[in-house]
VEXDREN-2710 file (C-alpha; in Angstrom, 1 decimal):
% VEXDREN-2710
k/r/px/py/pz
1/MET/-81.2/-2.7/-34.7
2/ASP/-78.0/-4.4/-36.0
3/PHE/-75.5/-6.4/-34.0
4/VAL/-72.2/-8.0/-34.5
5/THR/-72.5/-11.6/-33.2
6/GLY/-69.1/-13.1/-34.0
7/ILE/-67.1/-14.3/-37.0
8/SER/-68.9/-14.7/-40.3
9/ASP/-68.1/-17.7/-42.6
10/HIS/-67.6/-16.2/-46.1
11/GLY/-67.0/-19.6/-47.7
12/ASP/-63.3/-19.1/-48.5
13/LEU/-61.0/-21.8/-47.1
14/THR/-57.6/-21.7/-45.5
15/ILE/-55.0/-24.0/-47.0
16/SER/-55.0/-26.1/-43.9
17/ARG/-58.8/-26.7/-44.2
18/LEU/-58.4/-27.6/-47.9
19/LYS/-56.4/-30.7/-46.8
20/ASP/-59.6/-32.1/-45.2
21/LYS/-60.5/-35.1/-47.4
22/GLY/-64.2/-34.0/-47.3
23/TYR/-63.5/-31.3/-49.8
24/ILE/-61.9/-33.5/-52.5
25/GLY/-64.0/-33.4/-55.7
26/LYS/-66.0/-30.4/-54.5
27/GLU/-66.0/-26.8/-55.6
28/VAL/-63.9/-24.7/-53.2
29/LYS/-63.0/-21.0/-52.8
30/VAL/-59.6/-19.8/-51.6
31/LYS/-58.0/-16.4/-51.4
32/GLY/-54.3/-15.7/-51.6
33/ALA/-51.4/-13.9/-53.3
34/VAL/-50.0/-15.2/-56.6
35/HIS/-46.7/-16.6/-55.5
36/SER/-45.6/-17.8/-58.9
37/ILE/-47.0/-18.7/-62.3
38/ARG/-45.6/-21.6/-64.5
39/ASN/-46.8/-21.5/-68.0
40/MET/-46.7/-25.0/-69.5
41/GLY/-48.6/-24.2/-72.7
42/GLU/-52.2/-25.5/-72.6
43/ILE/-51.8/-25.8/-68.8
44/ALA/-50.5/-23.2/-66.3
45/PHE/-49.9/-23.6/-62.6
46/VAL/-50.7/-20.7/-60.4
47/ILE/-49.3/-21.1/-56.9
48/LEU/-51.1/-19.1/-54.2
49/ARG/-49.6/-18.1/-50.9
50/ARG/-51.4/-17.7/-47.6
51/TRP/-50.2/-17.6/-44.0
52/ASP/-50.5/-21.4/-43.7
53/GLY/-48.6/-22.4/-46.8
54/LEU/-48.8/-22.7/-50.6
55/VAL/-51.6/-24.2/-52.7
56/GLN/-51.4/-25.1/-56.4
57/THR/-54.1/-24.0/-58.7
58/VAL/-54.3/-25.2/-62.3
59/TYR/-55.5/-23.3/-65.4
60/GLU/-56.5/-25.5/-68.3
61/ASP/-57.5/-24.3/-71.8
62/ASN/-61.2/-25.1/-72.6
63/VAL/-61.9/-25.8/-68.9
64/SER/-61.0/-22.5/-67.1
65/PRO/-63.3/-19.8/-68.7
66/PHE/-60.7/-17.0/-68.5
67/SER/-57.2/-16.3/-69.6
68/PHE/-54.5/-16.9/-67.0
69/LYS/-52.3/-14.4/-68.9
70/GLU/-54.4/-11.7/-67.1
71/LEU/-52.8/-12.9/-63.8
72/LYS/-49.6/-11.3/-62.5
73/ASP/-47.1/-12.2/-59.7
74/ALA/-48.1/-10.6/-56.4
75/GLU/-51.7/-10.1/-57.3
76/THR/-54.2/-11.1/-54.6
77/ILE/-57.1/-13.1/-55.9
78/CYS/-60.1/-15.2/-54.9
79/ALA/-59.9/-18.5/-56.8
80/THR/-62.8/-20.9/-57.2
81/GLY/-62.4/-24.4/-58.6
82/ILE/-62.6/-28.1/-58.1
83/LEU/-60.3/-29.6/-55.4
84/ARG/-58.5/-32.8/-56.4
85/LYS/-55.6/-34.9/-55.2
86/GLU/-52.2/-34.4/-56.8
87/GLY/-49.2/-35.9/-55.0
88/ARG/-46.7/-33.7/-56.8
89/ALA/-48.4/-30.5/-55.7
90/PRO/-47.7/-28.7/-52.3
91/GLY/-49.7/-30.5/-49.7
92/GLY/-50.8/-33.2/-52.1
93/ILE/-53.8/-31.2/-53.5
94/GLU/-54.6/-28.8/-56.3
95/ILE/-57.5/-26.7/-57.5
96/LEU/-58.7/-26.9/-61.1
97/LEU/-59.7/-23.3/-61.7
98/THR/-63.2/-22.4/-62.8
99/SER/-63.1/-18.6/-62.0
100/VAL/-60.8/-16.0/-60.6
101/GLU/-61.6/-12.6/-59.0
102/VAL/-58.7/-10.2/-58.8
103/LEU/-58.7/-8.4/-55.4
104/SER/-55.7/-6.2/-55.9
105/ARG/-53.0/-5.6/-58.5
106/PRO/-49.4/-4.5/-57.8
107/LYS/-48.3/-1.3/-59.5
108/GLU/-44.8/-2.6/-60.4
109/PRO/-42.8/-5.9/-60.4
110/LEU/-41.4/-7.2/-57.1
111/PRO/-37.8/-6.1/-56.4
112/LEU/-36.9/-9.6/-55.2
113/ASP/-37.7/-13.0/-56.7
114/ILE/-39.5/-14.4/-53.6
115/SER/-40.8/-17.5/-55.4
116/LYS/-37.3/-19.1/-55.3
117/TRP/-36.8/-21.9/-52.8
118/LYS/-33.8/-20.0/-51.2
119/LEU/-33.7/-16.2/-51.6
120/SER/-30.5/-15.4/-53.3
121/ALA/-30.3/-11.7/-52.3
122/SER/-27.7/-10.3/-49.9
123/LEU/-28.6/-9.7/-46.2
124/GLU/-28.6/-6.0/-46.8
125/ALA/-30.9/-6.3/-49.8
126/LYS/-33.3/-8.5/-47.8
127/LEU/-33.3/-6.0/-44.9
128/ASP/-33.9/-3.1/-47.2
129/GLN/-36.9/-4.9/-48.7
130/ARG/-37.9/-6.7/-45.5
131/ALA/-41.6/-6.8/-46.1
132/ILE/-41.1/-8.2/-49.5
133/ALA/-38.3/-10.7/-48.6
134/LEU/-40.4/-12.3/-46.0
135/ARG/-43.0/-13.3/-48.6
136/ASN/-40.5/-16.1/-49.4
137/VAL/-41.8/-19.1/-47.5
138/ARG/-38.4/-20.1/-46.1
139/GLU/-37.6/-16.6/-44.9
140/ARG/-40.9/-16.2/-43.1
141/SER/-40.8/-19.6/-41.6
142/LYS/-38.0/-18.4/-39.3
143/PHE/-40.5/-16.1/-37.7
144/LYS/-43.1/-18.7/-37.3
145/LEU/-40.5/-20.7/-35.3
146/GLN/-39.8/-17.6/-33.3
147/GLU/-43.5/-17.4/-32.6
148/GLY/-43.3/-21.0/-31.3
149/ILE/-40.5/-20.1/-29.0
150/VAL/-42.5/-17.2/-27.4
151/ARG/-45.6/-19.4/-27.3
152/ALA/-43.7/-22.1/-25.4
153/PHE/-42.2/-19.5/-23.0
154/ARG/-45.6/-18.1/-22.2
155/GLU/-47.4/-21.4/-21.9
156/PHE/-44.7/-23.1/-19.8
157/LEU/-44.5/-20.3/-17.3
158/TYR/-48.3/-19.9/-17.1
159/GLY/-48.3/-23.6/-16.2
160/HIS/-45.9/-23.0/-13.4
161/GLY/-47.7/-20.2/-11.6
162/PHE/-46.1/-17.2/-13.3
163/THR/-48.0/-13.9/-13.9
164/GLU/-47.3/-12.0/-17.1
165/ILE/-46.4/-8.4/-16.6
166/HIS/-45.7/-5.4/-18.9
167/THR/-43.2/-2.9/-17.6
168/PRO/-42.3/0.6/-18.9
169/LYS/-39.4/1.0/-21.4
170/ILE/-38.8/4.7/-20.5
171/GLY/-37.3/5.3/-17.1
172/ALA/-35.3/7.6/-14.9
173/LYS/-32.5/5.2/-14.3
174/SER/-31.3/1.9/-15.9
175/ALA/-31.2/-1.4/-14.0
176/GLU/-27.9/-2.3/-15.6
177/GLY/-26.0/1.0/-15.1
178/GLY/-23.0/2.0/-17.2
179/ALA/-22.7/4.5/-20.0
180/ASN/-24.3/2.5/-22.8
181/LEU/-27.7/4.0/-22.5
182/PHE/-30.0/5.6/-25.0
183/ARG/-30.7/9.0/-23.3
184/LEU/-33.7/11.2/-24.1
185/GLU/-35.6/14.2/-22.9
186/TYR/-38.9/13.3/-21.2
187/PHE/-40.9/16.5/-20.8
188/HIS/-37.8/18.5/-19.9
189/LYS/-36.5/15.7/-17.7
190/PRO/-33.6/13.4/-18.4
191/ALA/-34.7/9.8/-19.1
192/VAL/-33.3/6.5/-20.6
193/LEU/-34.6/3.6/-22.6
194/GLN/-34.4/0.6/-20.4
195/GLN/-31.7/-2.0/-20.9
196/SER/-33.7/-4.5/-18.9
197/PRO/-37.0/-4.8/-16.9
198/GLN/-34.9/-6.0/-14.0
199/PHE/-36.0/-3.5/-11.3
200/TYR/-39.6/-4.0/-12.1
201/LYS/-39.4/-7.8/-12.2
202/GLN/-37.9/-7.8/-8.8
203/MET/-40.5/-5.4/-7.4
204/MET/-43.3/-7.6/-8.8
205/VAL/-41.8/-10.7/-7.1
206/GLY/-43.0/-9.2/-3.8
207/ILE/-46.5/-9.1/-5.2
208/PHE/-47.0/-12.2/-7.5
209/ASP/-44.0/-14.4/-6.4
210/ARG/-43.4/-15.4/-10.0
211/VAL/-43.5/-13.0/-13.0
212/PHE/-42.4/-12.9/-16.6
213/GLU/-42.3/-10.5/-19.5
214/THR/-41.5/-10.6/-23.2
215/GLY/-40.6/-7.2/-24.6
216/PRO/-37.9/-5.0/-26.2
217/VAL/-34.7/-3.8/-24.4
218/PHE/-32.2/-1.3/-25.6
219/ARG/-28.4/-1.2/-25.6
220/ALA/-26.6/1.8/-26.9
221/GLU/-23.4/-0.1/-27.6
222/LYS/-21.3/0.9/-30.7
223/HIS/-20.7/-2.6/-31.8
224/ASN/-20.7/-4.0/-35.3
225/THR/-20.9/-7.8/-34.9
226/LYS/-23.1/-10.6/-36.1
227/ARG/-24.4/-11.3/-32.6
228/HIS/-25.3/-7.9/-31.3
229/LEU/-28.3/-5.6/-31.8
230/ASN/-29.2/-2.2/-30.3
231/GLU/-32.8/-3.3/-29.7
232/TYR/-33.7/-6.9/-29.1
233/THR/-36.5/-8.9/-27.6
234/SER/-35.9/-10.3/-24.1
235/LEU/-37.7/-13.2/-22.6
236/ASP/-37.5/-12.5/-18.8
237/PHE/-38.7/-14.2/-15.7
238/GLU/-38.2/-13.7/-12.0
239/MET/-39.2/-16.1/-9.3
240/GLY/-39.4/-15.9/-5.5
241/TYR/-38.8/-18.3/-2.6
242/ILE/-36.0/-20.2/-4.4
243/GLU/-33.7/-22.5/-2.6
244/ASN/-30.7/-21.4/-4.6
245/PHE/-29.8/-20.2/-8.1
246/THR/-30.0/-23.7/-9.6
247/ASP/-33.7/-23.4/-9.3
248/ILE/-33.5/-20.8/-12.1
249/MET/-31.4/-23.1/-14.2
250/GLU/-33.9/-25.9/-13.7
251/MET/-36.8/-23.7/-14.7
252/GLU/-35.0/-22.7/-17.9
253/ALA/-34.2/-26.3/-18.7
254/GLY/-37.9/-27.1/-18.2
255/PHE/-38.8/-24.3/-20.6
256/LEU/-36.4/-25.5/-23.3
257/GLN/-37.8/-29.1/-23.0
258/TYR/-41.3/-27.7/-23.4
259/MET/-40.2/-25.5/-26.4
260/VAL/-38.6/-28.4/-28.2
261/HIS/-41.7/-30.6/-27.7
262/MET/-44.0/-27.8/-29.0
263/LEU/-41.8/-27.1/-32.0
264/ASP/-41.6/-30.8/-32.8
265/ASN/-45.4/-31.2/-32.6
266/GLU/-46.8/-28.0/-34.0
267/TYR/-44.1/-26.5/-36.3
268/LYS/-43.0/-29.5/-38.3
269/ARG/-43.6/-27.7/-41.6
270/GLU/-41.3/-24.8/-40.7
271/LEU/-38.6/-27.2/-39.2
272/GLY/-38.8/-29.2/-42.5
273/LEU/-38.5/-26.1/-44.7
274/LEU/-35.4/-25.0/-42.8
275/ASP/-34.0/-28.5/-42.4
276/ILE/-33.6/-28.1/-38.6
277/THR/-32.7/-30.8/-36.2
278/LEU/-33.9/-29.8/-32.8
279/PRO/-31.3/-29.6/-30.0
280/LYS/-31.0/-32.1/-27.1
281/VAL/-32.5/-30.7/-23.9
282/ASN/-33.1/-33.7/-21.7
283/GLU/-29.9/-33.1/-19.8
284/ILE/-27.9/-29.9/-19.8
285/PRO/-24.4/-29.9/-18.2
286/TYR/-23.1/-27.1/-16.0
287/VAL/-19.6/-26.0/-15.2
288/THR/-18.2/-23.1/-13.2
289/PHE/-16.7/-20.1/-15.0
290/SER/-13.2/-20.8/-13.8
291/LYS/-13.3/-24.5/-14.7
292/ALA/-14.7/-23.8/-18.1
293/LYS/-11.8/-21.5/-18.9
294/GLU/-9.3/-24.1/-17.7
295/LEU/-10.9/-26.9/-19.7
296/VAL/-10.8/-25.0/-23.1
297/SER/-7.3/-23.6/-22.3
298/GLU/-6.0/-27.2/-21.8
299/ARG/-8.0/-28.9/-24.5
300/TYR/-7.5/-26.3/-27.3
301/HIS/-4.1/-24.8/-26.2
302/ARG/-5.6/-21.3/-25.8
303/LYS/-4.1/-18.9/-23.4
304/ILE/-6.5/-17.3/-20.9
305/LYS/-6.5/-13.6/-21.8
306/ASN/-9.4/-12.2/-19.7
307/PRO/-9.8/-13.8/-16.3
308/TYR/-13.1/-11.9/-15.6
309/ASP/-15.2/-12.6/-18.7
310/LEU/-15.7/-15.0/-21.5
311/GLU/-14.6/-13.9/-25.0
312/PRO/-16.7/-15.1/-28.0
313/GLU/-14.0/-17.5/-29.0
314/GLU/-14.0/-19.0/-25.5
315/GLU/-17.8/-19.4/-25.6
316/SER/-17.5/-21.2/-28.9
317/LEU/-14.8/-23.5/-27.5
318/ILE/-16.8/-24.3/-24.4
319/GLY/-19.7/-25.3/-26.6
320/ARG/-17.4/-27.4/-28.7
321/PHE/-15.9/-29.1/-25.6
322/PHE/-19.2/-30.1/-24.2
323/LYS/-20.5/-31.2/-27.6
324/GLU/-17.5/-33.5/-27.9
325/ALA/-17.5/-34.7/-24.3
326/ALA/-21.3/-35.1/-23.7
327/ASP/-23.0/-34.5/-27.1
328/ALA/-24.6/-31.5/-25.4
329/ASP/-26.1/-28.6/-27.4
330/PHE/-26.4/-26.4/-24.3
331/VAL/-24.2/-25.8/-21.3
332/PHE/-24.7/-23.6/-18.2
333/VAL/-21.6/-21.7/-17.1
334/THR/-22.0/-20.7/-13.5
335/HIS/-20.3/-18.5/-10.8
336/TYR/-19.3/-15.5/-12.9
337/PRO/-16.9/-13.0/-11.4
338/SER/-18.6/-10.4/-9.2
339/LYS/-16.9/-7.5/-10.9
340/LYS/-18.6/-8.4/-14.2
341/ARG/-22.1/-8.8/-12.8
342/PRO/-24.6/-6.1/-11.8
343/PHE/-24.7/-4.9/-8.2
344/TYR/-27.9/-6.8/-7.4
345/ALA/-26.3/-10.2/-8.2
346/MET/-25.8/-12.2/-5.1
347/ASP/-22.2/-13.0/-4.3
348/ASP/-21.2/-16.6/-3.5
349/PRO/-20.9/-16.7/0.4
350/ARG/-18.0/-19.2/0.0
351/ASP/-16.1/-16.9/-2.2
352/PRO/-17.4/-13.3/-2.8
353/MET/-15.1/-12.9/-5.8
354/PHE/-17.8/-14.9/-7.7
355/THR/-21.6/-14.7/-7.9
356/LEU/-24.4/-17.1/-7.8
357/SER/-25.1/-16.5/-11.4
358/PHE/-24.9/-18.2/-14.8
359/ASP/-24.9/-17.8/-18.6
360/LEU/-26.5/-20.5/-20.8
361/LEU/-24.5/-21.2/-24.0
362/PHE/-26.3/-22.7/-27.0
363/HIS/-23.9/-24.1/-29.6
364/GLY/-21.2/-22.0/-28.2
365/MET/-23.0/-18.6/-27.9
366/GLU/-24.5/-17.0/-24.8
367/ILE/-28.3/-16.7/-25.1
368/THR/-29.2/-16.3/-21.4
369/THR/-27.9/-14.5/-18.3
370/GLY/-29.4/-15.1/-15.0
371/GLY/-28.9/-15.9/-11.3
372/GLN/-29.9/-15.2/-7.7
373/ARG/-30.4/-11.6/-6.6
374/ILE/-29.6/-10.0/-3.3
375/HIS/-32.9/-9.8/-1.3
376/ASP/-31.5/-8.3/1.9
377/TYR/-31.8/-4.5/2.0
378/SER/-28.6/-3.9/4.1
379/GLU/-26.5/-6.2/1.9
380/LEU/-27.9/-4.5/-1.3
381/CYS/-27.0/-1.0/0.1
382/ARG/-23.5/-2.2/1.1
383/LYS/-22.8/-3.5/-2.4
384/MET/-24.0/-0.3/-3.9
385/ARG/-21.7/1.8/-1.7
386/ALA/-18.8/-0.5/-2.4
387/ARG/-19.3/0.1/-6.1
388/LYS/-20.0/3.8/-5.6
389/ILE/-23.5/3.6/-7.2
390/GLU/-25.7/6.5/-6.5
391/SER/-29.2/5.7/-5.2
392/ASN/-30.8/8.7/-7.0
393/GLY/-33.7/7.5/-9.1
394/MET/-33.7/4.1/-7.4
395/GLN/-35.3/4.8/-4.1
396/GLN/-38.6/3.2/-4.9
397/TYR/-36.7/0.1/-6.0
398/LEU/-34.7/0.0/-2.8
399/ASP/-37.8/0.6/-0.7
400/VAL/-39.2/-2.8/-1.8
401/PHE/-36.3/-4.4/-0.1
402/ARG/-36.6/-2.2/2.9
403/TYR/-40.0/-3.6/3.5
404/GLY/-39.0/-7.2/2.9
405/MET/-38.4/-9.5/-0.1
406/PRO/-38.1/-13.3/-0.4
407/PRO/-35.0/-15.0/-1.8
408/HIS/-35.4/-14.7/-5.5
409/GLY/-33.7/-14.8/-8.9
410/GLY/-34.4/-14.8/-12.6
411/LEU/-33.0/-14.5/-16.1
412/GLY/-33.2/-12.9/-19.5
413/ILE/-33.1/-14.8/-22.8
414/GLY/-32.3/-13.1/-26.1
415/LEU/-35.1/-14.2/-28.4
416/GLU/-33.3/-13.3/-31.6
417/ARG/-30.1/-15.1/-30.6
418/LEU/-32.0/-18.2/-29.5
419/THR/-33.8/-18.2/-32.8
420/MET/-30.5/-17.7/-34.7
421/GLN/-28.8/-20.6/-33.0
422/LEU/-31.8/-22.9/-33.4
423/ILE/-32.0/-22.2/-37.1
424/GLY/-28.2/-22.2/-37.7
425/ASP/-28.0/-18.7/-39.1
426/ASP/-24.7/-16.8/-38.6
427/ASN/-26.1/-13.3/-38.2
428/VAL/-28.7/-12.2/-35.7
429/ARG/-30.2/-9.8/-38.1
430/GLU/-31.5/-12.8/-40.1
431/THR/-33.8/-13.6/-37.2
432/THR/-34.8/-10.1/-36.3
433/LEU/-37.9/-8.8/-38.0
434/PHE/-36.7/-5.2/-38.4
435/PRO/-33.2/-5.0/-37.0
436/ARG/-31.9/-1.9/-35.2
437/ASP/-28.1/-1.4/-35.2
438/GLN/-25.7/1.5/-35.7
439/GLY/-26.5/1.8/-39.4
440/ARG/-30.2/0.9/-39.6
441/LEU/-33.3/2.8/-38.5
442/THR/-35.5/1.7/-41.4
443/PRO/-37.7/0.1/-42.4
END
């Protein structure tokens, strides 16, 4: 009888393991894709690409018993040779080739020159050929950093008593309301794609106290900007038994500190490839919505046009103001007008025109919306009536409050925007694996 007992060691090494000094001078085997070939005459350099970087292999006439001219860009091979030190090579090592086994051959040349340090193609060309463009080491490093952001979010919240949940993305009614919904037929019944896991997060607070989720959300907005998508990844959490909405801001600040520490320690290679300076997160200023508008209006001589929301230019100027005044990369803007927040946002008891809510701006762009929620059933119903919101399809959500809920609040972070601002890109599609907008449903 045969059994699978775990992972087998086939003798091929990752690039990370090759850097172990114990392999220097020994014969090693490594698999990878041919990233580039540089023919220098009697010597040729064949650069291999794997998930953990690049490694240089060297073909030498009269040493390597095969012809390197048989090798082509984008082939995947198994290379065997003697590992030696070479300070000018990626990672400070190279392999003197003694044999090569071709594992697969491309049928035609690559549509993009992915071996260049910086991919010169347009954004549309890169998106059309996304799976090829991301073979460029700088392009793919954006998504390794994005991995680090999500890892940090998960690990930090696990360490603070949060339970990870997974909520449905098809529902009868949206948590956010409004007309900007993707509507579909669900077995002859009307349904929508969820704009947020908000209802489910709140329901789960009554069970686990603290919950979080990372998953897609959908917005059927007909925008065409560099900061919006119709499907994006939201990092959400909700926590119960809070003293006030600043507990939510403090939890996010803690996450950002944990994230920066993790990226600095475990993603140095990607940070270096993209020449990123990590943001300051030890202290994050906060300011009320009204005060923020006044500050930028006075400092930058900009007339307040919309008293109920922040325009992108205002967000940018708020970020600029706090960078100049406090060298801050982030700023919390609190107490947004009630009319611009969902019905479940708790109004400020001192002034019901405003809510106990906030946005977090990163380098002048909103990446987070959060705040305290209404936890009293009667108050929630009153606010719904005042806004003429029908309870059809929301009865199970409302029943949770009927049977008692603790004071709670939470937030949602736009992963792609956070990544974009961290890297310094100017278009959120650059940091979205396969963007979905008005004009793009493929690849």
